[in-house]
Structures are given as C-alpha cells and as structure tokens.
N, C-alpha and C positions, 0 to 999 in steps of 0.2 A: 364960821366953817372952819377948821383945821387942816390942810394939808397933807400926806403921809407922805412922807420919808422916800419910802418903798411900795414897790406893788407887792401883792401876793396876790396867790390866786388857791382861791380854799376847795378841801373838797367834802362832800360827805357819805359816810354808808349808811344806809337802814337797814336796821335787820333786828328780829323779833326781840323782845327787853322785857322783863318781870320789873325794869321800871323806871317809870317814865322820867325819870330825870338826868340818865341816863341816855350821853350820846358821843359820838367819834366827829370832829372836823379835825381838819388837814392841811396846816398851812402848809404849803408852797412860797419857794423860792422862785421864780421865774428865774434864768440867766442865757443866756444868748447862746441856741450854740451847741446846748448839753439839756439833758433833761432838769427836769426842776429837784431843787433839791428843799427833804422838809426840813423847815424851824421851826416848828409848835406842833402838836396834838393834844387835842384837848379830850377831853373826856366827861363835861359834865360843864352846868352854866356855868359856877362858880370859877372855873379854870378859864372858858372864854370872857367871863369876863376883867378878871386881871391882867389877860392875857392884850384885849383891847385898850383897858388902863394903864398898858406899857408903852400900849403904841403913841398911846398921845400922848405920854413924858416924853421920850425918844422926840 
C-alpha cells in the first residue's frame, strides 16, 4: 500500500449521456480556511487512470 502525499476530495456529477464511457470526476484540494480548489477534472476512464497513475508516481 502506498501513501498519497496529499489529501484530495472528489465529486461526481450524474447526467444523461449517450456514451456509457463518459463521466466527470472533479478532484479538489482541501485548503484549511478556504474553499477547495479544483486541481483536476477527468472526463473518461482513460483520463482517470492516467491521473491516478500520476499520483502514485509523485
């Protein structure tokens, strides 16, 4: 098990789509005392996997 160096919050939105492979995952970095800032938005499975791989490498 690998420890991630930063804490992330993610949110998803469900909406109708003709393509079952399309979805949105928005990753946010929680900052104390302020609103969360978006650091990454993925729109499909390939982008999501690539982002998760990048997190593991850092």
